VEXDREN-2710 file (C-alpha; in Angstrom, 1 decimal):
% VEXDREN-2710
k/r/px/py/pz
1/UNK/-40.6/-18.1/-11.8
2/UNK/-37.9/-17.9/-9.2
3/UNK/-36.6/-14.6/-10.5
4/UNK/-38.3/-12.1/-12.7
5/UNK/-38.6/-8.5/-13.8
6/UNK/-41.5/-6.8/-12.0
7/UNK/-42.4/-3.2/-12.9
8/UNK/-39.0/-2.6/-14.3
9/UNK/-37.1/-3.9/-11.3
10/UNK/-35.0/-7.0/-10.9
11/UNK/-36.4/-9.1/-8.0
12/UNK/-34.8/-12.1/-6.4
13/UNK/-36.7/-14.9/-4.6
14/UNK/-37.9/-13.9/-1.1
15/UNK/-36.4/-10.5/-1.7
16/UNK/-38.3/-8.7/1.0
17/UNK/-37.3/-11.2/3.6
18/UNK/-33.7/-11.2/2.6
19/UNK/-33.1/-7.4/2.3
20/UNK/-31.0/-6.0/5.1
21/UNK/-32.0/-3.2/7.4
22/UNK/-30.1/-0.6/9.4
23/UNK/-30.7/-2.7/12.5
24/UNK/-29.5/-5.9/10.8
25/UNK/-26.5/-5.1/8.6
26/UNK/-26.4/-6.6/5.1
27/UNK/-24.9/-10.1/5.0
28/UNK/-24.6/-10.9/1.3
29/UNK/-23.7/-14.5/0.4
30/UNK/-23.5/-15.8/4.0
31/UNK/-25.1/-19.0/5.3
32/UNK/-27.7/-17.0/7.4
33/UNK/-28.6/-15.0/4.3
34/UNK/-29.3/-18.2/2.3
35/UNK/-31.3/-19.6/5.2
36/UNK/-33.6/-16.6/5.4
37/UNK/-34.3/-16.7/1.7
38/UNK/-35.1/-20.4/1.8
39/UNK/-37.5/-20.0/4.8
40/UNK/-39.3/-17.2/3.0
41/UNK/-40.0/-19.6/0.2
42/UNK/-41.4/-22.2/2.7
43/UNK/-38.4/-24.4/2.3
44/UNK/-38.9/-24.7/-1.5
45/UNK/-35.9/-24.8/-3.8
46/UNK/-35.2/-22.0/-6.2
47/UNK/-37.2/-22.9/-9.3
48/UNK/-37.0/-22.6/-13.1
49/UNK/-34.1/-20.8/-14.5
50/UNK/-32.5/-20.2/-11.1
51/UNK/-32.4/-23.8/-10.1
52/UNK/-28.9/-24.5/-11.4
53/UNK/-27.5/-21.1/-10.6
54/UNK/-25.2/-20.1/-7.8
55/UNK/-27.4/-18.3/-5.2
56/UNK/-24.4/-16.3/-4.0
57/UNK/-24.2/-14.6/-7.4
58/UNK/-27.9/-13.7/-7.3
59/UNK/-27.5/-12.1/-3.9
60/UNK/-24.3/-10.3/-5.0
61/UNK/-26.1/-8.8/-8.0
62/UNK/-29.1/-7.8/-5.9
63/UNK/-26.8/-6.2/-3.3
64/UNK/-25.1/-4.1/-5.9
65/UNK/-28.5/-2.9/-7.1
66/UNK/-29.9/-2.3/-3.6
67/UNK/-26.9/-0.4/-2.3
68/UNK/-26.2/2.0/-5.2
69/UNK/-28.3/5.0/-6.4
70/UNK/-27.0/4.3/-10.0
71/UNK/-25.7/0.8/-10.7
72/UNK/-24.1/0.0/-14.1
73/UNK/-23.1/-3.6/-15.0
74/UNK/-20.6/-3.1/-17.8
75/UNK/-17.6/-4.4/-19.7
76/UNK/-14.3/-2.6/-20.1
77/UNK/-14.0/-3.4/-23.7
78/UNK/-17.6/-2.3/-24.5
79/UNK/-17.9/1.1/-26.2
80/UNK/-21.5/1.5/-25.2
81/UNK/-20.6/0.8/-21.5
82/UNK/-18.1/3.6/-21.7
83/UNK/-20.7/5.9/-23.3
84/UNK/-23.3/5.2/-20.6
85/UNK/-20.8/6.1/-17.9
86/UNK/-19.9/9.3/-19.7
87/UNK/-23.6/10.1/-19.8
88/UNK/-23.9/9.9/-16.0
89/UNK/-20.6/11.9/-15.6
90/UNK/-22.0/14.6/-17.9
91/UNK/-25.0/14.8/-15.5
92/UNK/-22.7/14.9/-12.5
93/UNK/-24.4/11.8/-11.1
94/UNK/-22.2/9.4/-9.1
95/UNK/-22.5/5.8/-10.1
96/UNK/-21.1/2.4/-9.3
97/UNK/-20.0/0.2/-12.2
98/UNK/-19.1/-3.5/-12.0
99/UNK/-16.8/-4.5/-14.9
100/UNK/-17.9/-8.1/-15.5
101/UNK/-14.8/-8.9/-17.7
102/UNK/-12.5/-7.8/-14.8
103/UNK/-14.5/-9.6/-12.0
104/UNK/-14.0/-13.1/-10.7
105/UNK/-16.9/-15.3/-11.9
106/UNK/-17.8/-12.4/-14.3
107/UNK/-19.2/-14.7/-16.9
108/UNK/-21.4/-16.5/-14.4
109/UNK/-22.6/-13.2/-13.0
110/UNK/-23.4/-12.1/-16.6
111/UNK/-25.5/-15.2/-17.2
112/UNK/-27.5/-14.7/-13.9
113/UNK/-27.8/-11.0/-14.7
114/UNK/-29.3/-11.7/-18.1
115/UNK/-31.9/-14.1/-16.6
116/UNK/-32.8/-11.5/-14.0
117/UNK/-33.2/-8.6/-16.4
118/UNK/-33.9/-10.3/-19.8
119/UNK/-31.4/-7.8/-21.2
120/UNK/-29.1/-9.5/-23.8
121/UNK/-26.1/-7.2/-23.6
122/UNK/-24.2/-4.8/-21.4
123/UNK/-24.4/-2.1/-20.2
124/UNK/-27.4/-2.8/-17.9
125/UNK/-28.4/0.2/-15.9
126/UNK/-30.4/0.6/-12.7
127/UNK/-31.4/3.9/-11.1
128/UNK/-33.0/3.9/-7.6
129/UNK/-33.3/0.1/-8.0
130/UNK/-35.4/0.5/-11.1
131/UNK/-34.2/-1.3/-14.2
132/UNK/-33.6/1.2/-17.0
133/UNK/-31.9/-1.3/-19.4
134/UNK/-29.2/-1.1/-22.0
135/UNK/-27.5/2.0/-23.5
136/UNK/-30.3/2.9/-25.9
137/UNK/-33.0/2.6/-23.2
138/UNK/-30.9/4.6/-20.8
139/UNK/-30.3/7.3/-23.4
140/UNK/-34.0/7.4/-24.1
141/UNK/-34.9/7.6/-20.4
142/UNK/-32.5/10.5/-20.0
143/UNK/-33.9/12.4/-22.9
144/UNK/-37.4/11.9/-21.6
145/UNK/-36.4/13.1/-18.1
146/UNK/-37.2/9.8/-16.4
147/UNK/-33.7/9.4/-14.8
148/UNK/-33.8/12.8/-13.2
149/UNK/-37.3/12.2/-12.1
150/UNK/-36.3/9.0/-10.4
151/UNK/-33.5/10.7/-8.6
152/UNK/-35.6/13.7/-7.5
153/UNK/-38.5/11.4/-6.3
154/UNK/-36.4/9.7/-3.6
155/UNK/-33.7/12.3/-3.2
156/UNK/-30.3/12.1/-4.8
157/UNK/-28.5/11.2/-1.6
158/UNK/-31.1/9.0/0.0
159/UNK/-29.0/5.8/-0.5
160/UNK/-26.1/7.2/1.5
161/UNK/-28.4/7.2/4.5
162/UNK/-28.7/3.4/4.3
163/UNK/-25.1/2.9/5.0
164/UNK/-23.7/2.7/8.5
165/UNK/-20.7/4.8/7.4
166/UNK/-19.6/7.0/4.6
167/UNK/-16.1/5.6/4.7
168/UNK/-14.6/2.5/6.4
169/UNK/-10.8/2.3/6.6
170/UNK/-9.5/-1.3/6.8
171/UNK/-6.2/-1.3/8.6
172/UNK/-4.3/1.3/10.7
173/UNK/-1.7/2.3/8.2
174/UNK/-0.5/5.9/8.2
175/UNK/-2.2/6.7/4.9
176/UNK/-5.5/5.2/6.1
177/UNK/-5.4/7.2/9.4
178/UNK/-4.6/10.4/7.5
179/UNK/-7.5/9.8/5.0
180/UNK/-9.9/9.0/7.9
181/UNK/-9.1/12.3/9.7
182/UNK/-9.3/14.3/6.5
183/UNK/-12.7/12.7/5.5
184/UNK/-14.0/13.4/9.0
185/UNK/-13.0/17.0/8.6
186/UNK/-15.6/17.3/5.8
187/UNK/-18.4/16.0/8.0
188/UNK/-18.2/12.3/6.8
189/UNK/-19.0/9.5/9.2
190/UNK/-15.8/7.4/9.3
191/UNK/-14.7/4.2/10.9
192/UNK/-11.2/2.6/11.2
193/UNK/-10.8/-1.1/11.8
194/UNK/-7.3/-1.9/12.9
195/UNK/-5.9/-5.2/14.3
196/UNK/-2.3/-6.3/14.6
197/UNK/-1.7/-10.1/14.2
198/UNK/1.2/-11.1/16.5
199/UNK/4.4/-12.2/14.8
200/UNK/5.5/-15.9/15.2
201/UNK/7.6/-14.6/18.2
202/UNK/4.5/-13.2/19.8
203/UNK/5.4/-9.5/19.3
204/UNK/2.4/-7.1/19.2
205/UNK/4.7/-4.0/18.9
206/UNK/3.8/-2.5/22.2
207/UNK/5.2/-4.5/25.0
208/UNK/8.7/-4.2/26.1
209/UNK/12.4/-4.6/27.5
210/UNK/16.0/-4.8/26.2
211/UNK/17.3/-2.8/28.9
212/UNK/17.0/1.0/29.0
213/UNK/17.1/1.5/25.3
214/UNK/14.4/-1.0/24.3
215/UNK/12.2/0.2/27.1
216/UNK/12.6/3.8/25.8
217/UNK/11.7/2.6/22.3
218/UNK/8.6/0.7/23.5
219/UNK/7.5/3.7/25.5
220/UNK/7.8/5.9/22.5
221/UNK/5.9/3.5/20.2
222/UNK/3.2/3.2/22.9
223/UNK/2.9/7.0/23.1
224/UNK/2.6/7.2/19.3
225/UNK/-0.2/4.7/19.3
226/UNK/-2.0/6.4/22.1
227/UNK/-1.6/9.7/20.2
228/UNK/-3.1/8.2/17.1
229/UNK/-6.2/7.0/19.0
230/UNK/-6.7/10.4/20.7
231/UNK/-6.4/12.2/17.4
232/UNK/-9.0/9.9/15.8
233/UNK/-11.3/10.5/18.7
234/UNK/-10.9/14.2/18.5
235/UNK/-11.8/14.1/14.8
236/UNK/-14.9/12.0/15.7
237/UNK/-13.6/9.0/13.8
238/UNK/-14.8/5.7/15.2
239/UNK/-11.9/3.4/16.0
240/UNK/-12.4/-0.3/16.6
241/UNK/-9.6/-2.8/17.4
242/UNK/-11.0/-5.5/15.1
243/UNK/-10.0/-7.4/12.0
244/UNK/-12.0/-6.2/9.0
245/UNK/-13.1/-8.6/6.3
246/UNK/-15.4/-8.1/3.3
247/UNK/-18.4/-10.4/3.2
248/UNK/-20.3/-8.8/0.3
249/UNK/-20.7/-5.5/-1.6
250/UNK/-20.4/-2.5/0.7
251/UNK/-20.4/-4.8/3.7
252/UNK/-17.7/-5.8/6.1
253/UNK/-17.4/-8.1/9.1
254/UNK/-15.3/-6.8/12.1
255/UNK/-13.9/-9.5/14.4
256/UNK/-12.3/-8.5/17.7
257/UNK/-9.7/-10.5/19.6
258/UNK/-12.4/-12.3/21.5
259/UNK/-14.0/-13.6/18.3
260/UNK/-17.0/-11.3/18.6
261/UNK/-18.3/-10.4/15.1
262/UNK/-20.1/-7.2/14.0
263/UNK/-21.3/-6.2/10.5
264/UNK/-21.0/-2.7/9.1
265/UNK/-21.9/-1.1/5.7
266/UNK/-20.3/1.9/4.1
267/UNK/-20.6/3.8/0.8
268/UNK/-16.8/3.7/0.3
269/UNK/-13.9/1.6/1.7
270/UNK/-10.2/2.3/1.9
271/UNK/-7.7/-0.5/2.3
272/UNK/-4.7/0.6/4.4
273/UNK/-3.6/-2.8/5.9
274/UNK/0.1/-2.3/5.1
275/UNK/2.6/-5.1/5.0
276/UNK/4.2/-7.5/7.4
277/UNK/7.8/-9.0/7.2
278/UNK/8.2/-12.0/4.8
279/UNK/9.9/-15.2/6.1
280/UNK/12.3/-17.4/4.2
281/UNK/10.1/-20.4/3.9
282/UNK/12.8/-22.8/5.1
283/UNK/12.9/-25.2/8.1
284/UNK/13.3/-23.3/11.4
285/UNK/12.7/-19.8/10.1
286/UNK/9.6/-18.9/12.0
287/UNK/10.6/-21.0/15.1
288/UNK/14.0/-19.4/15.6
289/UNK/14.4/-16.2/13.5
290/UNK/13.2/-12.7/14.3
291/UNK/12.2/-9.8/12.0
292/UNK/12.5/-6.0/12.4
293/UNK/9.0/-6.1/14.1
294/UNK/10.6/-8.2/16.9
295/UNK/14.0/-6.5/17.3
296/UNK/13.1/-3.9/19.9
297/UNK/10.9/-6.4/21.8
298/UNK/13.8/-8.8/22.5
299/UNK/14.2/-9.2/26.3
300/UNK/18.0/-9.5/25.8
301/UNK/20.8/-8.2/23.6
302/UNK/20.9/-10.2/20.4
303/UNK/24.6/-10.8/20.5
304/UNK/26.3/-12.1/17.3
305/UNK/23.7/-11.5/14.6
306/UNK/23.1/-12.7/11.1
307/UNK/21.0/-10.3/9.1
308/UNK/19.4/-12.0/6.0
309/UNK/18.5/-9.6/3.2
310/UNK/19.7/-6.6/1.4
311/UNK/16.7/-4.2/1.7
312/UNK/17.0/-0.9/3.5
313/UNK/15.5/-2.5/6.6
314/UNK/18.3/-5.2/6.5
315/UNK/21.1/-2.6/6.1
316/UNK/19.6/-0.2/8.7
317/UNK/19.3/-3.0/11.3
318/UNK/22.8/-4.3/10.5
319/UNK/24.3/-0.8/10.8
320/UNK/22.4/-0.1/14.1
321/UNK/23.5/-3.3/15.7
322/UNK/27.1/-2.9/14.5
323/UNK/27.1/0.6/16.0
324/UNK/26.4/-1.0/19.3
325/UNK/29.6/-3.0/18.9
326/UNK/27.9/-6.3/18.0
327/UNK/29.4/-8.8/15.6
328/UNK/27.1/-8.5/12.5
329/UNK/27.0/-10.4/9.2
330/UNK/24.7/-9.6/6.3
331/UNK/23.8/-12.4/3.9
332/UNK/22.9/-11.1/0.5
333/UNK/21.2/-13.1/-2.3
334/UNK/21.9/-10.7/-5.2
335/UNK/22.2/-6.9/-5.0
336/UNK/22.0/-4.3/-2.3
337/UNK/19.0/-2.0/-2.1
338/UNK/17.0/-3.2/-5.1
339/UNK/15.1/-0.3/-6.5
340/UNK/17.6/2.4/-5.4
341/UNK/20.4/3.9/-7.3
342/UNK/22.9/1.0/-7.6
343/UNK/26.0/3.2/-7.5
344/UNK/24.9/4.6/-4.2
345/UNK/23.9/1.2/-2.9
346/UNK/27.4/-0.3/-3.6
347/UNK/29.1/2.7/-1.9
348/UNK/27.0/2.1/1.2
349/UNK/28.0/-1.6/1.2
350/UNK/31.7/-0.7/0.8
351/UNK/31.5/1.8/3.7
352/UNK/29.7/-0.7/6.0
353/UNK/32.4/-3.4/5.2
354/UNK/35.2/-1.0/6.0
355/UNK/33.5/-0.3/9.4
356/UNK/33.2/-3.9/10.5
357/UNK/30.0/-5.3/9.0
358/UNK/30.7/-8.6/7.2
359/UNK/28.9/-9.5/4.0
360/UNK/28.3/-13.0/2.7
361/UNK/27.2/-12.5/-0.9
362/UNK/25.2/-14.7/-3.3
363/UNK/24.1/-17.1/-0.6
364/UNK/20.7/-17.9/0.9
365/UNK/19.8/-19.8/4.1
366/UNK/18.2/-23.2/3.5
367/UNK/17.9/-24.3/7.2
368/UNK/18.0/-22.8/10.7
369/UNK/18.6/-25.0/13.7
370/UNK/18.8/-24.3/17.4
371/UNK/21.9/-25.8/18.9
372/UNK/21.7/-24.2/22.3
373/UNK/18.9/-22.6/24.3
374/UNK/19.4/-19.3/26.1
375/UNK/18.9/-15.6/26.1
376/UNK/20.3/-15.4/23.6
377/UNK/20.9/-19.0/22.6
378/UNK/22.8/-20.3/19.7
379/UNK/21.6/-21.1/16.2
380/UNK/23.2/-22.9/13.3
381/UNK/22.5/-21.5/9.8
382/UNK/23.0/-23.7/6.8
383/UNK/23.2/-21.7/3.5
384/UNK/23.6/-22.5/-0.1
385/UNK/25.2/-20.4/-2.9
386/UNK/22.7/-19.0/-5.4
387/UNK/24.2/-21.3/-8.1
388/UNK/23.6/-24.3/-5.9
389/UNK/27.2/-25.4/-5.9
390/UNK/28.3/-24.6/-2.4
391/UNK/27.0/-25.1/1.1
392/UNK/28.3/-23.2/4.2
393/UNK/27.4/-23.2/7.9
394/UNK/27.7/-20.5/10.5
395/UNK/26.7/-20.1/14.2
396/UNK/25.0/-17.0/15.5
397/UNK/23.0/-15.9/18.6
398/UNK/20.3/-14.2/16.6
399/UNK/19.1/-14.4/13.0
400/UNK/17.1/-11.4/11.8
401/UNK/15.2/-11.9/8.5
402/UNK/14.7/-8.8/6.3
403/UNK/14.0/-10.2/2.9
404/UNK/11.0/-7.9/2.1
405/UNK/7.4/-7.6/3.2
406/UNK/4.1/-9.1/2.1
407/UNK/1.0/-7.0/1.6
408/UNK/-1.8/-7.9/4.1
409/UNK/-4.5/-8.4/1.5
410/UNK/-5.1/-12.1/1.1
411/UNK/-7.3/-12.6/4.2
412/UNK/-9.6/-9.6/4.1
413/UNK/-12.2/-11.0/1.6
414/UNK/-11.2/-9.0/-1.5
415/UNK/-12.1/-11.9/-3.7
416/UNK/-15.6/-11.8/-2.4
417/UNK/-16.1/-8.3/-3.8
418/UNK/-14.0/-8.7/-6.9
419/UNK/-11.0/-6.6/-6.0
420/UNK/-8.0/-7.7/-8.2
421/UNK/-4.6/-8.2/-6.6
422/UNK/-1.2/-9.3/-7.9
423/UNK/-1.4/-13.0/-7.1
424/UNK/2.4/-13.2/-6.6
425/UNK/2.9/-10.2/-4.4
426/UNK/-0.6/-9.6/-3.0
427/UNK/-0.2/-5.9/-4.0
428/UNK/-3.3/-4.1/-5.3
429/UNK/-3.2/-2.4/-8.7
430/UNK/-4.9/1.0/-8.6
431/UNK/-5.6/4.0/-10.9
432/UNK/-3.7/7.3/-10.5
433/UNK/-6.5/8.2/-8.0
434/UNK/-5.8/5.1/-5.8
435/UNK/-9.1/3.5/-7.0
436/UNK/-9.2/-0.3/-7.3
437/UNK/-11.1/-2.1/-10.1
438/UNK/-14.1/-2.0/-7.8
439/UNK/-15.3/1.7/-7.9
440/UNK/-16.2/2.1/-4.3
441/UNK/-13.0/0.5/-2.9
442/UNK/-9.7/2.4/-2.7
443/UNK/-6.3/1.5/-1.4
444/UNK/-3.4/3.4/0.0
445/UNK/0.1/2.9/1.3
446/UNK/2.4/-0.1/1.1
447/UNK/-0.3/-2.4/-0.4
448/UNK/-0.2/-0.5/-3.7
449/UNK/1.5/-2.1/-6.6
450/UNK/4.4/-0.2/-8.1
451/UNK/4.3/2.6/-5.6
452/UNK/6.9/3.8/-3.0
453/UNK/6.6/2.1/0.4
454/UNK/7.1/5.1/2.6
455/UNK/5.0/6.5/5.5
456/UNK/5.0/10.1/4.4
457/UNK/3.9/9.1/0.9
458/UNK/1.0/7.2/2.3
459/UNK/0.0/10.1/4.5
460/UNK/0.1/12.6/1.6
461/UNK/-1.8/10.2/-0.7
462/UNK/-4.4/9.6/2.0
463/UNK/-5.1/13.2/2.6
464/UNK/-5.3/14.0/-1.1
465/UNK/-7.7/11.1/-1.6
466/UNK/-10.1/12.3/1.0
467/UNK/-10.0/15.8/-0.4
468/UNK/-10.8/14.4/-3.9
469/UNK/-13.6/12.2/-2.5
470/UNK/-15.2/14.8/-0.2
471/UNK/-14.0/18.3/-0.9
472/UNK/-14.1/18.5/-4.7
473/UNK/-10.3/18.7/-5.0
474/UNK/-8.4/17.3/-8.0
475/UNK/-4.7/17.1/-6.9
476/UNK/-3.2/13.6/-7.1
477/UNK/-0.2/12.2/-5.2
478/UNK/3.2/12.6/-6.9
479/UNK/4.9/9.2/-6.6
480/UNK/8.1/10.2/-8.5
481/UNK/9.6/13.3/-6.8
482/UNK/9.6/11.8/-3.4
483/UNK/12.5/12.5/-1.0
484/UNK/13.7/9.5/1.1
485/UNK/16.6/8.5/3.2
486/UNK/18.2/5.2/4.0
487/UNK/19.5/5.4/7.5
488/UNK/22.6/3.3/7.2
489/UNK/25.8/4.3/9.1
490/UNK/26.6/6.7/6.2
491/UNK/23.2/8.1/5.3
492/UNK/21.9/8.0/1.8
493/UNK/19.3/10.6/0.6
494/UNK/17.5/10.6/-2.7
495/UNK/14.8/12.3/-4.6
496/UNK/13.5/11.5/-8.1
497/UNK/14.9/9.0/-10.6
498/UNK/17.9/6.6/-10.0
499/UNK/20.6/6.8/-12.7
500/UNK/19.5/3.4/-14.1
501/UNK/15.9/4.4/-14.4
502/UNK/16.7/7.8/-15.9
503/UNK/18.9/6.3/-18.6
504/UNK/16.2/3.7/-19.4
505/UNK/13.4/6.2/-19.5
506/UNK/15.0/9.1/-21.3
507/UNK/18.0/7.5/-23.1
508/UNK/21.7/8.0/-22.4
509/UNK/22.1/10.8/-25.0
510/UNK/19.5/12.9/-23.1
511/UNK/20.9/12.5/-19.6
512/UNK/23.8/14.4/-18.0
513/UNK/25.1/13.3/-14.6
514/UNK/27.1/15.7/-12.5
515/UNK/29.0/14.3/-9.6
516/UNK/31.7/14.7/-7.0
517/UNK/33.1/13.3/-3.8
518/UNK/33.2/15.6/-0.8
519/UNK/34.8/15.6/2.6
520/UNK/32.7/17.0/5.6
521/UNK/34.6/19.6/7.6
522/UNK/34.1/17.7/10.8
523/UNK/35.8/14.7/9.3
524/UNK/38.9/16.5/8.1
525/UNK/40.6/17.1/11.5
526/UNK/40.5/13.4/12.5
527/UNK/41.3/12.5/8.8
528/UNK/38.2/10.3/8.7
529/UNK/36.9/8.6/5.6
530/UNK/38.2/11.0/2.9
531/UNK/36.4/10.6/-0.4
532/UNK/33.6/8.4/1.0
533/UNK/30.8/11.0/0.9
534/UNK/29.4/11.4/-2.6
535/UNK/26.9/13.6/-4.4
536/UNK/25.3/13.5/-7.9
537/UNK/22.5/15.0/-9.8
538/UNK/20.8/13.6/-12.9
539/UNK/19.7/16.2/-15.4
540/UNK/17.4/16.0/-18.5
541/UNK/19.2/17.7/-21.3
542/UNK/16.1/18.0/-23.4
543/UNK/14.3/19.9/-20.6
544/UNK/16.7/22.7/-19.9
545/UNK/18.9/20.4/-17.8
546/UNK/16.1/20.0/-15.2
547/UNK/17.2/18.0/-12.2
548/UNK/15.2/14.7/-12.3
549/UNK/17.4/12.8/-9.9
550/UNK/19.2/13.9/-6.6
551/UNK/21.5/11.6/-4.6
552/UNK/23.7/12.3/-1.6
553/UNK/25.7/10.0/0.6
554/UNK/27.0/11.6/3.8
555/UNK/26.2/12.8/7.3
556/UNK/22.7/14.2/7.7
557/UNK/21.8/13.3/4.1
558/UNK/18.1/13.3/5.0
559/UNK/18.2/16.9/6.2
560/UNK/20.0/17.9/3.0
561/UNK/17.6/16.0/0.7
562/UNK/14.5/17.4/2.3
563/UNK/15.4/21.0/1.4
564/UNK/16.4/20.2/-2.2
565/UNK/13.3/18.1/-2.8
566/UNK/11.1/21.2/-2.6
567/UNK/13.2/22.9/-5.3
568/UNK/13.0/19.7/-7.4
569/UNK/9.2/19.8/-7.1
570/UNK/9.4/23.4/-8.4
571/UNK/11.4/22.4/-11.5
572/UNK/14.9/23.0/-10.4
573/UNK/17.5/23.2/-13.2
574/UNK/21.3/22.9/-13.2
575/UNK/21.7/26.6/-14.0
576/UNK/19.6/27.5/-11.0
577/UNK/21.8/25.4/-8.8
578/UNK/24.9/27.0/-10.2
579/UNK/23.4/30.4/-9.5
580/UNK/22.6/29.5/-5.9
581/UNK/25.2/30.7/-3.3
582/UNK/26.4/27.9/-1.1
583/UNK/26.7/28.0/2.7
584/UNK/30.4/27.3/3.6
585/UNK/31.4/25.0/5.1
586/UNK/28.4/22.6/5.0
587/UNK/27.9/19.3/3.1
588/UNK/24.9/20.7/1.0
589/UNK/27.3/23.3/-0.5
590/UNK/28.6/20.7/-2.9
591/UNK/25.4/20.9/-5.0
592/UNK/26.1/24.5/-5.8
593/UNK/29.5/23.8/-7.2
594/UNK/29.1/20.5/-9.2
595/UNK/31.0/20.9/-12.5
596/UNK/32.3/17.5/-13.5
597/UNK/30.1/15.2/-15.6
598/UNK/30.4/11.4/-15.8
599/UNK/30.5/11.7/-19.6
600/UNK/33.7/13.8/-19.3
601/UNK/35.5/11.3/-17.0
602/UNK/37.0/14.2/-15.1
603/UNK/38.6/13.9/-11.6
604/UNK/36.1/14.2/-8.7
605/UNK/38.3/13.4/-5.7
606/UNK/38.5/16.0/-3.0
607/UNK/41.5/16.9/-0.9
608/UNK/39.9/19.0/1.8
609/UNK/36.8/21.0/2.7
END
């Protein structure tokens, strides 16, 4: 037979010839791998029950068995699968489980698996490449001491020695770098594969010019990148400037910018590839538009600029350019700062408009044309109203697109190893421990579905992940009480829930919102922007008026928010704020004197400091 069960172990055709070694990294389901197997069979086709099966699936199954001390083929809806996993957990024995009902080609894999093992139902368990069988057989083997004997015979950790690395980080995201250094601290052998694909404008992020300012920015970015590499080297983390792509279980191909390929294996993988700016998908966008990745690499001042989008990147870029005295227009499809507190977002928009930034609302570009070359040249933008009824045209020197970012997950071979992604966004769903649906693969940072896209969050999550994996820690990343700041002309700092989310989650009757305008002392003498700065806290009435949302719009909002966020992590209540003595006269003092609730409708305008 082409595949059979020999001495309790699943064996594929030409198994010995096909099995990878340390000198020749594993290449599951590649053309060379198929070729080796066929030659070992003297060119004969796979026979009997394997004749009509996909050979890739056979090699995939065998690779899982070969590369894991304990391998469990299971089903998420199967109670016996859950029980067998609990059994190994109770013995403190690490295992890898492949959920066939959650895996691409799961049914086909299951069919091939049954033919290899003659087992008729999941779970199917292998220990040290020996077939143990279903739940009953595994339980029996455990009671008879056979599982422990297998582990002791070859050594519990012997399989780890067969991998090139303990952890391979795919991508140079902040969270991945943090996790790599943390893992190395615990004596793990770690590699980082990092490669930046140039933007359509050719920007690689470290290049330079736009007079003194852009040169200084590029020098700073270059120093950061150099510092990261030095830090990795000091931690004994292997860094390779290459594009990482899964080619099979526990196996990755690294391709450098000259096209040279290398193969590596690892016990665990961490995806930290981050995101890249999304384009509009209309004629002329990639040819003539730039993104935030390109802005500080322009060899000339952008001149009259159209910023397309309403994200924090869009508003920050618009505010920065307007601050340099440039003519700036922001084109908005729907709302400002989606995902942030909308009251604060609207106040930011109002302030920017009052200070010279123009807004074109409920319009989207449908075409970008070049009408004059130059540095800068001139572009014509044709836009359509969101209801499709109106068309407008405008001329600009530069069009900056900031309509969101796409996760860099679609080209790294996740489908080959069964990692699920959100097909629309490319984001990766993970557990509360950043684990994907494939047990040995984790993800961190901006590629995560439903998590905050912030560098400090990724760094914290990466460190905590490495500590859980390699230091026996249990602390998980808190993705709710995270302080952040939008660096618009009038800064916006926030921590915790937005007002909309709090009302939805806890109910209007359980939420109290305290708020007030305030006037910074330094703005009073020139009589600047009275009643434009704003502060509010959102409290959970049912939890002793614990502060669950903190929002401030004013100068140095980030500095203010950073301090209060520590108190919020510690369970800050309204009463504790009231009992805190304020520092006069500073902006943060307002949070110690908030007394008017939204529910009361009381006056919150300020007449002075």
